[in-house]
SERO-4910 file (N, C-alpha, C, O; in steps of 0.05 Angstrom, whole numbers):
BEGIN
 pado doro    nc1    nc2    nc3   cac1   cac2   cac3    cc1    cc2    cc3    oc1    oc2    oc3
  Met    A    179     29    362    185     53    341    213     61    355    226     57    375
  Gln    A    214     76    328    239     86    342    241    122    342    228    137    328
  Ser    A    259    131    361    256    157    375    267    176    351    283    166    335
  Gln    A    258    209    347    264    216    327    297    231    315    305    252    325
  Leu    A    308    220    299    337    226    293    344    247    283    324    261    278
  Asn    A    367    259    276    377    285    276    385    284    253    398    265    242
  Phe    A    376    311    243    385    316    214    409    334    212    407    358    212
  Thr    A    438    316    210    454    327    208    472    335    185    465    329    162
  Glu    A    493    346    188    504    364    159    510    331    143    505    327    119
  Glu    A    520    310    163    524    285    143    503    277    135    500    285    112
  Val    A    486    265    142    456    269    139    449    274    117    444    257    100
  Lys    A    448    308    113    441    330     99    461    322     66    452    329     44
  Asn    A    480    311     69    499    311     50    492    294     39    479    297     18
  Asn    A    499    260     52    491    238     45    462    229     27    458    208     15
  Thr    A    444    254     30    418    247     25    405    278      7    381    284      6
  Ser    A    423    288     -3    418    314    -23    416    294    -46    394    299    -57
  Asp    A    430    273    -58    419    265    -94    392    258    -85    375    272    -96
  Ile    A    381    239    -66    362    231    -71    338    253    -66    318    255    -81
  Tyr    A    342    269    -44    322    301    -47    319    311    -73    298    321    -80
  Lys    A    337    311    -85    335    328   -108    319    311   -138    316    320   -160
  Arg    A    312    286   -129    297    273   -147    268    273   -137    249    278   -152
  Ile    A    264    268   -112    237    266   -105    223    292    -93    200    293    -86
  Lys    A    241    313    -92    231    341    -71    202    351    -77    185    358    -60
  Asn    A    197    349   -103    167    351   -115    143    334    -98    118    336   -102
  Phe    A    156    317    -78    136    303    -69    140    299    -40    125    283    -29
  Val    A    157    309    -28    163    315     -3    173    342      5    196    350      1
  Pro    A    155    356     17    162    388     18    177    391     40    179    377     60
  Asp    A    190    414     34    223    413     40    221    428     83    239    436     98
  Ile    A    192    426     87    192    423    116    196    394    126    214    390    142
  Glu    A    181    374    118    186    349    124    212    339    114    214    315    119
  Trp    A    231    349    101    262    330     94    271    331    113    281    309    117
  Pro    A    276    348    134    294    344    155    282    313    173    295    293    178
  Phe    A    253    319    179    247    286    189    251    259    177    253    235    183
  Val    A    251    276    152    254    242    132    278    232    120    281    207    116
  Ala    A    297    249    114    323    241    113    330    227    128    337    205    118
  Pro    A    334    228    156    351    222    176    349    186    174    366    170    181
  Tyr    A    319    180    163    311    149    168    324    146    145    344    133    150
  Ile    A    324    151    124    328    149     96    357    147    100    366    131     83
  Tyr    A    377    156    116    399    155    119    407    133    131    423    118    119
  Glu    A    399    127    160    399     95    171    399     78    161    415     60    162
  Ile    A    375     80    148    366     51    131    386     41    117    396     19    123
  Asn    A    396     58     93    413     50     77    444     49     88    462     39     74
  Lys    A    447     58    112    466     44    121    469     17    137    484     -2    134
  Leu    A    443     25    158    440    -10    162    432    -31    151    435    -52    163
  Lys    A    420    -29    128    419    -45    112    440    -65     97    436    -88     91
  Lys    A    467    -47     93    492    -60     84    503    -77    105    518    -96    101
  Glu    A    494    -67    130    516    -77    160    502   -101    159    517   -121    161
  Thr    A    477   -107    156    463   -133    164    450   -144    146    428   -155    148
  Asn    A    470   -139    116    462   -159     89    431   -168     89    420   -190     90
  Ser    A    418   -135     88    391   -139     73    398   -128     53    417   -114     45
  Val    A    368   -139     41    355   -120     13    335   -111     16    319   -126     26
  Ile    A    325    -87     11    299    -80      8    278    -80    -10    283    -65    -28
  Leu    A    254    -92    -12    239    -94    -38    216    -71    -38    204    -70    -17
  Ala    A    210    -54    -59    185    -43    -51    164    -42    -77    171    -34   -100
  His    A    138    -52    -71    123    -44    -90    127    -12   -101    139      8    -94
  Asn    A    105    -25   -128    100      3   -145     81     29   -124     83     53   -123
  Tyr    A     62     11   -111     52     28    -94     66     44    -66     53     59    -52
  Gln    A     90     39    -63     98     51    -45    112     79    -46    128     83    -65
  Thr    A    108     98    -29    111    124    -29    143    135    -43    163    121    -43
  Pro    A    142    157    -52    174    163    -65    194    168    -47    217    172    -55
  Gln    A    189    169    -22    210    163     -2    226    135     10    247    133     22
  Ile    A    206    115      3    217     92      8    225     88    -30    248     85    -39
  Phe    A    204     89    -42    209     73    -72    238     87    -79    257     72    -81
  Tyr    A    241    110    -82    264    117    -90    285    126    -66    306    134    -75
  Gly    A    284    126    -37    298    132    -23    316    111    -11    340    113     -5
  Val    A    299     88     -9    316     60      6    309     36     -8    324     19     -1
  Ala    A    296     29    -21    296      9    -38    315      8    -59    325     24    -74
  Asp    A    318    -29    -55    340    -34    -72    329    -49   -103    343    -49   -123
  Ile    A    308    -59   -101    293    -69   -123    263    -62   -114    253    -65    -92
  Val    A    247    -51   -140    224    -46   -138    209    -50   -163    223    -50   -183
  Gly    A    184    -54   -165    168    -66   -184    139    -75   -176    128    -73   -154
  Asp    A    131    -84   -198     94   -102   -188    112   -135   -185    135   -143   -187
  Ser    A     87   -144   -180     85   -167   -154    104   -186   -169    121   -200   -158
  Leu    A     99   -185   -198    110   -212   -208    143   -207   -205    157   -220   -190
  Ala    A    153   -185   -223    181   -173   -217    200   -176   -183    224   -180   -181
  Leu    A    180   -173   -162    185   -181   -144    186   -209   -125    197   -211   -104
  Ala    A    169   -230   -141    175   -254   -130    198   -259   -146    218   -270   -136
  Ile    A    197   -252   -168    225   -271   -183    251   -254   -172    272   -266   -169
  Lys    A    248   -231   -167    278   -216   -155    287   -234   -120    307   -245   -111
  Ala    A    259   -230   -108    268   -242    -88    275   -274    -80    279   -283    -58
  Ala    A    275   -285    -99    295   -310   -102    327   -309   -111    346   -321   -102
  Glu    A    324   -288   -131    355   -286   -137    371   -274   -125    395   -277   -131
  Val    A    363   -254   -102    376   -234    -92    397   -250    -66    386   -269    -56
  Lys    A    415   -247    -59    446   -253    -49    437   -249    -19    446   -266     -3
  Glu    A    424   -232    -11    430   -224      5    407   -243     35    386   -255     29
  Glu    A    418   -242     61    409   -263     75    375   -253     89    357   -269     93
  Asn    A    373   -229     94    347   -210     98    341   -202     79    356   -192     62
  Ile    A    309   -205     76    291   -194     59    276   -178     71    263   -187     90
  Ile    A    274   -147     65    252   -130     83    225   -124     45    229   -118     22
  Met    A    205   -130     58    188   -121     42    172   -107     41    152   -114     54
  Cys    A    170    -86     30    153    -58     29    137    -60     11    139    -53    -13
  Gly    A    114    -74     27     92    -86      2     69    -87     26     62    -75     46
  Val    A     61   -111     10     28   -122     32     40   -144     45     63   -150     42
  His    A     21   -161     61     30   -196     74     37   -209     50     59   -217     43
  Phe    A     13   -211     37     14   -234     20     44   -225      5     60   -243      8
  Met    A     54   -204     -9     79   -207    -18     95   -214     -2    112   -228    -13
  Ala    A    100   -211     28    120   -220     42    124   -249     39    145   -261     36
  Glu    A     94   -261     41     93   -291     36    107   -301     20    127   -316     22
  Thr    A     94   -290     -5    110   -296    -34    145   -302    -33    157   -322    -40
  Ala    A    156   -276    -20    181   -276    -22    193   -291     -6    216   -296    -10
  Lys    A    176   -303     20    182   -319     39    180   -351     21    199   -366     24
  Ile    A    166   -357      9    162   -378      0    180   -389    -32    182   -412    -42
  Met    A    190   -364    -40    207   -361    -61    240   -369    -51    257   -382    -63
  Ser    A    242   -357    -27    272   -355    -15    268   -368     18    275   -356     38
  Pro    A    255   -397     15    255   -403     44    270   -411     62    263   -417     85
  Glu    A    300   -413     51    324   -404     70    329   -376     82    341   -373    103
  Lys    A    320   -358     66    321   -333     82    306   -321    101    284   -331    108
  Lys    A    316   -297    110    288   -286    130    285   -264    124    302   -245    122
  Val    A    253   -265    118    237   -246    106    215   -227    127    199   -237    143
  Tyr    A    219   -204    122    201   -188    138    182   -162    132    188   -142    120
  Leu    A    166   -167    140    144   -139    137    148   -119    158    150   -124    183
  Pro    A    150    -95    147    153    -72    167    122    -71    185    118    -65    208
  Asp    A    108    -78    170     73    -78    179     63    -97    188     53   -106    167
  Met    A     56   -117    208     40   -133    196      9   -134    194     -5   -153    195
  Arg    A      1   -106    190    -27   -102    191    -28    -96    155    -50    -97    143
  Ala    A     -9    -92    145     -7    -87    120    -21   -106    103     -7   -124     94
  Gly    A    -55   -104     93    -55   -131     87    -69   -126     56    -56   -112     40
  Cys    A    -95   -136     49   -104   -135     23   -131   -143     28   -139   -159     45
  Ser    A   -147   -128      9   -176   -134     14   -179   -162     -6   -197   -179     -5
  Leu    A   -162   -160    -22   -167   -184    -43   -157   -217    -28   -169   -238    -32
  Ala    A   -136   -214    -13   -121   -236     -5   -144   -236     18   -152   -259     16
  Ala    A   -154   -227     33   -176   -227     56   -203   -242     44   -219   -255     57
  Ser    A   -205   -238     20   -236   -250      2   -225   -272      0   -232   -278    -22
  Ile    A   -212   -291      8   -216   -326     -1   -196   -334     13   -177   -320     20
  Thr    A   -201   -363     17   -188   -381     45   -170   -399     22   -171   -391     -1
  Gly    A   -156   -420     27   -147   -448     31   -179   -466     26   -185   -478      6
  Glu    A   -192   -463     42   -216   -474     46   -238   -467     20   -247   -486      7
  Asp    A   -243   -445     16   -258   -441      2   -243   -453    -28   -259   -467    -40
  Ile    A   -225   -452    -37   -209   -463    -61   -229   -495    -65   -245   -503    -81
  Arg    A   -214   -505    -38   -224   -539    -32   -251   -538    -35   -257   -557    -48
  Lys    A   -272   -522    -28   -296   -527    -39   -299   -520    -68   -316   -533    -81
  Leu    A   -282   -498    -81   -295   -500   -107   -290   -518   -121   -305   -524   -139
  Lys    A   -263   -534   -117   -248   -566   -137   -276   -587   -125   -277   -606   -140
  Lys    A   -293   -588   -109   -306   -609   -109   -333   -601   -120   -349   -618   -126
  Gln    A   -337   -578   -123   -358   -566   -147   -355   -574   -172   -370   -587   -186
  His    A   -322   -558   -177   -317   -568   -207   -288   -583   -207   -265   -574   -210
  Pro    A   -301   -610   -201   -276   -626   -209   -257   -627   -233   -266   -622   -255
  Gly    A   -238   -631   -230   -217   -625   -259   -215   -600   -276   -207   -597   -299
  Val    A   -228   -580   -254   -217   -559   -271   -197   -538   -263   -196   -531   -240
  Pro    A   -183   -530   -278   -148   -520   -262   -154   -498   -244   -176   -488   -249
  Val    A   -143   -488   -227   -143   -463   -207   -120   -449   -214    -96   -452   -208
  Val    A   -137   -424   -232   -110   -404   -236   -116   -379   -216   -135   -365   -222
  Thr    A   -104   -373   -198   -106   -362   -170    -78   -335   -179    -55   -337   -187
  Tyr    A    -97   -309   -170    -84   -281   -169    -62   -286   -154    -63   -306   -141
  Val    A    -36   -267   -151    -23   -267   -132    -22   -257   -108     -5   -259    -90
  Asn    A    -52   -239   -109    -59   -222    -89    -66   -242    -74    -90   -245    -75
  Thr    A    -56   -259    -59    -67   -290    -44    -50   -299    -27    -27   -304    -32
  Thr    A    -62   -303     -1    -48   -321     23    -26   -337     10    -25   -335    -14
  Ala    A    -11   -350     21     -3   -372     22    -13   -407     27     -4   -428     17
  Asp    A    -33   -402     45    -55   -432     46    -66   -426      9    -60   -439    -10
  Val    A    -79   -408     10    -95   -401    -26    -67   -413    -49    -68   -435    -61
  Lys    A    -50   -400    -51    -28   -414    -68    -24   -448    -71    -22   -464    -90
  Ala    A    -23   -450    -49    -15   -476    -32    -34   -498    -51    -26   -519    -60
  Glu    A    -67   -483    -55    -88   -503    -67    -92   -494    -92   -115   -495   -101
  Thr    A    -68   -482   -114    -74   -466   -134    -52   -490   -146    -32   -500   -134
  Asp    A    -66   -496   -179    -47   -500   -193    -24   -479   -210     -2   -486   -217
  Ile    A    -36   -458   -213    -17   -445   -221    -25   -407   -220    -45   -398   -232
  Cys    A     -9   -394   -207     -9   -361   -201    -10   -349   -223     -3   -357   -245
  Cys    A    -20   -324   -218    -15   -308   -249    -12   -282   -232    -12   -280   -207
  Thr    A     -7   -253   -258     -6   -228   -245    -31   -220   -266    -46   -234   -280
  Ser    A    -30   -193   -263    -50   -174   -278    -33   -173   -302    -46   -168   -322
  Ala    A     -9   -177   -305      6   -170   -327      5   -199   -350      3   -198   -375
  Asn    A      9   -225   -332      7   -247   -352    -15   -264   -350    -14   -286   -360
  Ala    A    -46   -251   -333    -62   -272   -324    -71   -279   -351    -58   -299   -356
  Val    A    -87   -274   -372    -84   -278   -403    -67   -304   -408    -74   -327   -412
  Lys    A    -44   -295   -406    -22   -313   -413    -23   -343   -403    -16   -365   -413
  Val    A    -32   -337   -382    -31   -368   -364    -53   -376   -369    -52   -399   -379
  Val    A    -79   -365   -366   -102   -377   -371    -97   -394   -398    -99   -419   -399
  Glu    A    -90   -377   -419    -92   -393   -445    -64   -418   -452    -62   -434   -471
  Ser    A    -47   -411   -430    -29   -433   -430    -31   -465   -424    -14   -482   -430
  Leu    A    -64   -469   -406    -64   -490   -394    -81   -503   -423    -87   -527   -422
  Gly    A    -87   -491   -440   -102   -508   -456   -125   -529   -459   -129   -550   -471
  Val    A   -143   -508   -435   -170   -521   -426   -197   -504   -438   -198   -481   -447
  Lys    A   -214   -522   -434   -238   -496   -446   -248   -483   -414   -263   -463   -415
  Lys    A   -241   -491   -393   -250   -479   -371   -235   -470   -343   -231   -491   -331
  Val    A   -230   -460   -337   -207   -454   -315   -235   -433   -288   -257   -421   -289
  Ile    A   -217   -441   -270   -235   -425   -241   -215   -406   -237   -193   -416   -232
  Phe    A   -216   -371   -237   -204   -361   -242   -204   -343   -211   -227   -337   -203
  Leu    A   -184   -337   -196   -187   -326   -168   -170   -300   -153   -146   -300   -159
  Pro    A   -178   -281   -138   -200   -283   -131   -215   -262   -136   -237   -257   -127
  Asp    A   -199   -248   -154   -214   -214   -160   -232   -216   -181   -222   -222   -203
  Glu    A   -264   -210   -181   -281   -213   -199   -271   -197   -219   -271   -208   -241
  Tyr    A   -262   -170   -219   -255   -152   -247   -235   -160   -255   -232   -153   -279
  Leu    A   -215   -175   -247   -192   -186   -260   -209   -211   -285   -204   -217   -308
  Ala    A   -228   -220   -267   -237   -245   -277   -244   -233   -305   -232   -240   -325
  Lys    A   -264   -215   -307   -284   -205   -319   -264   -197   -344   -264   -208   -366
  Tyr    A   -248   -179   -337   -220   -167   -355   -206   -191   -373   -199   -187   -396
  Val    A   -204   -210   -363   -185   -244   -366   -206   -252   -392   -198   -254   -415
  Ala    A   -236   -256   -384   -258   -265   -405   -261   -248   -426   -267   -256   -449
  Ser    A   -257   -224   -421   -263   -204   -449   -234   -215   -460   -234   -203   -481
  Lys    A   -216   -226   -460   -190   -222   -478   -189   -251   -489   -177   -253   -510
  Thr    A   -199   -273   -479   -194   -298   -484   -231   -316   -483   -251   -308   -471
  Asn    A   -227   -341   -502   -249   -357   -504   -248   -380   -476   -261   -401   -474
  Val    A   -234   -374   -461   -239   -398   -439   -257   -384   -424   -259   -361   -418
  Glu    A   -272   -404   -419   -295   -402   -398   -288   -396   -373   -277   -414   -361
  Ile    A   -291   -370   -359   -276   -361   -336   -297   -372   -309   -319   -361   -309
  Ile    A   -291   -388   -290   -306   -383   -261   -296   -373   -247   -274   -381   -240
  Ser    A   -307   -345   -234   -294   -330   -215   -308   -332   -189   -324   -349   -181
  Trp    A   -296   -306   -173   -301   -315   -146   -312   -277   -145   -316   -261   -163
  His    A   -313   -277   -115   -326   -242   -107   -304   -223    -96   -309   -202    -83
  Gly    A   -284   -230   -101   -265   -208    -88   -262   -195   -106   -265   -201   -130
  Lys    A   -248   -159    -87   -251   -138   -107   -227   -126    -91   -222   -134    -68
  Cys    A   -214   -108   -102   -191    -89    -90   -207    -61    -81   -224    -51    -96
  Glu    A   -203    -52    -59   -215    -30    -45   -209    -13    -57   -226      2    -64
  Val    A   -182     -8    -66   -169     16    -84   -188     22   -112   -198     44   -118
  His    A   -188      4   -123   -196      0   -158   -225      1   -158   -235     18   -173
  Glu    A   -235     -9   -148   -266    -14   -140   -277     19   -133   -300     28   -138
  Lys    A   -261     31   -124   -269     54   -122   -270     82   -143   -278    105   -138
  Phe    A   -259     71   -164   -261     81   -190   -285     87   -202   -302     72   -192
  Ser    A   -297    107   -226   -322    104   -236   -318    114   -260   -297    124   -268
  Glu    A   -338    110   -272   -342    122   -306   -348    141   -300   -337    160   -312
  Lys    A   -366    148   -283   -367    182   -284   -346    195   -280   -335    213   -295
  Glu    A   -338    184   -256   -308    197   -258   -289    206   -279   -276    227   -281
  Ile    A   -293    180   -300   -270    187   -317   -287    206   -339   -272    220   -353
  His    A   -312    208   -343   -321    223   -371   -310    253   -354   -295    269   -364
  Glu    A   -322    256   -324   -313    286   -320   -288    294   -322   -284    318   -324
  Leu    A   -269    277   -321   -237    288   -330   -237    292   -360   -223    309   -371
  Arg    A   -252    274   -371   -244    288   -401   -255    312   -407   -244    326   -424
  Lys    A   -277    322   -395   -280    345   -399   -266    367   -390   -271    388   -403
  Asn    A   -251    369   -370   -232    385   -368   -208    378   -375   -191    395   -368
  Tyr    A   -198    354   -388   -167    349   -395   -175    336   -422   -169    312   -422
  Pro    A   -188    346   -449   -195    337   -473   -177    321   -485   -184    300   -496
  Asp    A   -161    327   -485   -133    307   -494   -122    287   -468   -100    275   -472
  Leu    A   -132    284   -448   -129    264   -428   -123    236   -437   -142    223   -444
  Thr    A    -95    222   -438    -95    196   -440   -110    179   -409   -109    189   -387
  Ile    A   -117    167   -412   -130    153   -389   -121    117   -385   -124    101   -404
  Ile    A   -115    111   -368    -95     81   -369   -110     73   -342   -107     89   -322
  Ala    A   -125     51   -340   -136     32   -323   -117     12   -320   -104      0   -338
  His    A   -117      7   -282   -111    -32   -289   -139    -48   -287   -161    -44   -278
  Pro    A   -126    -69   -299   -147    -88   -296   -165   -101   -269   -184   -117   -270
  Glu    A   -154    -89   -247   -178    -92   -228   -196    -74   -220   -204    -73   -197
  Cys    A   -206    -55   -240   -216    -33   -236   -241    -46   -246   -240    -70   -248
  Pro    A   -268    -32   -253   -287    -40   -250   -291    -44   -285   -277    -29   -299
  Pro    A   -306    -58   -296   -312    -65   -325   -319    -40   -341   -305    -33   -361
  Asp    A   -344    -23   -332   -348      9   -345   -320     26   -339   -316     43   -355
  Val    A   -303     24   -322   -283     45   -322   -263     34   -341   -252     52   -355
  Ile    A   -256     14   -344   -239      1   -359   -242      5   -392   -223      8   -407
  Asn    A   -268      5   -401   -281     10   -421   -281     37   -436   -282     44   -460
  Ala    A   -279     53   -407   -284     85   -415   -251     96   -415   -246    120   -413
  Ser    A   -233     79   -416   -207     79   -412   -189     84   -439   -203     79   -459
  Asp    A   -166     92   -444   -149     88   -472   -139     62   -477   -138     51   -498
  Phe    A   -129     52   -445   -110     28   -443   -120     15   -418   -126     31   -401
  Ala    A   -123    -14   -411   -115    -23   -390    -93    -39   -390    -89    -51   -412
  Gly    A    -75    -43   -370    -47    -61   -363    -48    -60   -329    -58    -45   -313
  Ser    A    -34    -82   -329    -15    -80   -300      4    -64   -294     17    -55   -313
  Thr    A      8    -58   -273     28    -36   -258     53    -39   -281     56    -19   -294
  Ser    A     66    -54   -286     88    -55   -308     75    -43   -338     88    -24   -348
  His    A     56    -51   -350     50    -47   -366     44    -16   -370     53     -5   -391
  Met    A     30     -2   -352     26     25   -350     46     37   -348     46     59   -360
  Val    A     68     32   -335     95     42   -330    106     49   -360    110     72   -367
  Asn    A    109     23   -380    113     25   -400    103     42   -420    115     51   -439
  Tyr    A     75     45   -414     58     62   -427     63     83   -433     66     91   -456
  Val    A     67    101   -402     79    114   -401    112    125   -414    118    144   -428
  Lys    A    120    113   -407    155    116   -418    158    121   -447    176    135   -457
  Glu    A    133    102   -466    144    100   -490    125    116   -502    133    129   -521
  Lys    A     99    118   -494     89    135   -513     92    168   -504     90    187   -519
  Lys    A     96    167   -483     93    200   -478     72    218   -479     75    238   -492
  Pro    A     47    215   -466     22    229   -474     29    250   -463     39    248   -440
  Lys    A     26    281   -475     21    303   -457      3    298   -432     18    299   -412
  Asn    A    -26    294   -423    -33    289   -399    -45    260   -399    -56    248   -418
  Val    A    -41    253   -374    -37    223   -368    -58    221   -343    -56    237   -326
  Phe    A    -70    210   -341    -91    198   -312    -85    162   -312    -92    148   -330
  Leu    A    -72    153   -288    -64    135   -289    -90    121   -263    -87    127   -240
  Val    A   -103    110   -268   -125     93   -254   -120     72   -234   -128     49   -233
  Thr    A   -108     84   -220    -94     66   -194    -91     79   -166   -102    100   -159
  Glu    A    -73     63   -150    -57     84   -122    -42     99   -132    -28    100   -151
  Cys    A    -51    119   -108    -34    143   -122     -8    140   -118      3    152   -136
  Ser    A      9    130   -104     35    134   -100     53    125   -134     74    131   -145
  Met    A     33    112   -138     40     96   -163     43    124   -183     66    129   -191
  Ser    A     25    138   -190     31    162   -206     60    185   -202     74    199   -217
  Asp    A     56    180   -177     84    197   -165    111    187   -171    130    202   -178
  Asn    A    111    166   -170    126    147   -182    142    139   -206    165    130   -209
  Val    A    119    146   -224    127    139   -249    127    166   -259    134    169   -283
  Glu    A    117    191   -240    120    222   -260    148    222   -259    162    225   -279
  Ile    A    160    219   -230    190    226   -226    205    218   -253    220    233   -266
  Glu    A    198    190   -257    212    184   -283    213    194   -312    231    192   -329
  Asn    A    186    206   -314    172    220   -330    166    258   -337    147    269   -348
  Pro    A    187    267   -327    183    292   -317    166    317   -342    157    340   -337
  Asp    A    166    302   -368    163    318   -386    123    318   -392    111    330   -409
  Val    A    113    300   -373     92    281   -375     73    299   -355     82    305   -333
  Asn    A     49    307   -362     37    315   -340     16    299   -327     -2    291   -342
  Phe    A     14    293   -301     -1    276   -290    -26    282   -280    -24    294   -259
  Val    A    -51    278   -286    -74    289   -270    -82    265   -251    -86    243   -260
  Lys    A    -83    270   -221    -84    259   -206   -117    252   -175   -117    254   -150
  Pro    A   -137    246   -195   -160    245   -175   -148    216   -174   -152    200   -192
  Cys    A   -132    207   -148   -131    176   -143   -140    167   -113   -144    181    -93
  Asn    A   -142    143   -117   -150    128    -84   -123    124    -71   -104    121    -86
  Leu    A   -120    125    -43    -96    110    -34   -111     84    -22   -135     79    -17
  Cys    A    -80     65    -19    -84     40     -9    -74     47     21    -52     58     24
  Pro    A    -93     39     48    -86     45     75    -65     20     76    -44     27     87
  His    A    -67     -6     67    -49    -24     66    -18    -12     68     -3     -9     87
  Met    A    -14     -4     30      7     -4     32     23     29     45     47     35     45
  Lys    A      2     42     53     11     76     68     17     58     92     32     73    105
  Ser    A     14     37    105     21     32    141     52     32    131     64     48    146
  Ile    A     65     25    117     91     15    110    103     43    111    101     59     92
  Glu    A    116     48    133    137     76    138    167     73    144    180     53    149
  Leu    A    175     96    142    207     93    147    216     78    171    229     57    171
  Pro    A    204     94    193    209     81    224    208     61    225    227     50    237
  Lys    A    187     45    214    177     17    219    211      4    200    230     -5    212
  Ile    A    211      7    176    228     -4    166    257     -3    182    272    -23    184
  Leu    A    260     17    190    288     24    206    283     -1    228    301    -16    236
  Asp    A    260     -2    235    256    -22    264    261    -51    247    279    -65    255
  Cys    A    247    -60    228    257    -86    219    290    -94    221    300   -113    232
  Leu    A    305    -65    202    329    -79    207    338    -82    235    342   -105    243
  Lys    A    340    -62    250    355    -61    275    342    -86    289    358   -102    297
  Asn    A    319    -90    293    307   -108    314    300   -137    303    298   -159    315
  Lys    A    297   -132    278    286   -164    266    258   -174    270    251   -197    272
  Thr    A    246   -154    270    214   -148    278    196   -163    248    201   -165    224
  Asn    A    181   -170    260    160   -184    237    161   -204    220    146   -208    201
  Glu    A    179   -218    226    185   -239    209    163   -259    194    141   -263    205
  Ile    A    168   -268    171    144   -286    153    151   -317    163    169   -332    157
  Leu    A    132   -320    178    137   -359    183    119   -375    169     97   -375    180
  Ile    A    121   -388    150    108   -408    140    120   -440    138    143   -449    135
  Asp    A     97   -451    140    106   -485    153    115   -488    118    108   -474     99
  Phe    A    134   -511    118    145   -525     96    126   -533     82    123   -522     60
  Asp    A    114   -548     87     91   -557     66     76   -540     52     70   -543     29
  Thr    A     66   -512     73     54   -494     55     81   -484     28     83   -482      4
  Ile    A     92   -481     43    118   -464     23    116   -484      0    105   -479    -21
  Asn    A    129   -508      8    130   -524    -20    104   -526    -37    107   -519    -61
  Arg    A     80   -534    -31     59   -534    -45     56   -499    -71     56   -492    -94
  Ala    A     54   -489    -42     50   -462    -61     77   -448    -73     73   -428    -86
  Arg    A     99   -455    -72    124   -457    -91    121   -468   -120    133   -462   -142
  Ser    A    103   -483   -113    101   -500   -144     83   -483   -168     87   -481   -192
  Ser    A     64   -471   -152     46   -452   -171     59   -425   -181     55   -415   -203
  Ile    A     77   -416   -159     86   -390   -168    106   -395   -188    108   -381   -208
  Glu    A    126   -421   -183    147   -427   -204    138   -430   -227    154   -424   -245
  Arg    A    110   -440   -238     93   -447   -262     89   -416   -270    100   -407   -290
  Met    A     77   -405   -255     74   -371   -265     99   -360   -271     98   -347   -292
  Ile    A    126   -361   -260    150   -349   -269    153   -356   -299    158   -340   -317
  Ala    A    148   -380   -300    149   -400   -327    143   -381   -343    156   -364   -355
  Ile    A    114   -389   -342    100   -375   -367    102   -339   -372     98   -326   -392
  Gly    A    108   -334   -353    119   -301   -353    139   -289   -370    138   -267   -381
  Arg    A    164   -313   -370    182   -307   -380    182   -320   -408    203   -319   -419
  Gln    A    170   -327   -415    168   -341   -443    148   -312   -461    127   -300   -456
  Asp    A    168   -310   -482    157   -300   -501    138   -295   -524    143   -277   -540
***
């Protein structure tokens, strides 16, 4: 771990524009401790030919302070393959770093904290899929990107929450195995006539939201617009005004400009969207993702300085997993 850095005039001047943008989310008293890391990271990433990718659930100081590319899982998967830099720092969770490595096997991919996991990814293994294939011979496997490399390697095609329905229907079959999110599977089933064979995985952030919570919020904010992620329980989605992926949530707020809005998802997502939409009032009874929050500025700096926590995957797994991701990207790019 890095020792405390100094808040010099040079640091202050070079990070002032960043602070103006995120000052409502970083207390004044904290900025002298945050700014030096942002300054050092932005300087060092250029010197080391590195690019920083950040998921929507990262804190504003990472999302707006040091990230070069931000977005949801599909966007990061595509961008990881397109960047020219030799080193990729993934500010997200482990499966996202694996996906970046799968799409860019010739590059070095690093994760600031190897403990940054995912309850969905941990809910299923490649062996589980092999067993399901034996139970349902000939049924194609559609797997959410929130999974490990060995799971993707056993998959016919991946999907994100943004393109899940499109991916399922693109196969032209009557039945699919859809893994691993139980609630996303139910959401997809409600949008298609394709029979869905699901798994029992859940997101530990989204499953904590409740229909009761939604109704209580509406009592306090009669004109509240509630936007839920498809990983939420079905009753939460039904009680909401709109359901969509992180990218769909962002676009909804940007285009509709609701007076009051509640994003039923991870806390930092609301913060990051609010920065882009200052005229919208964000109601925030949210849930933190402990894995996303394990990614911190000192750990990012350590990755850049010492090349720690490199993601390593064998070539056979990379090649098999890559095919399922490439099929997903092709579907996702279709209009």
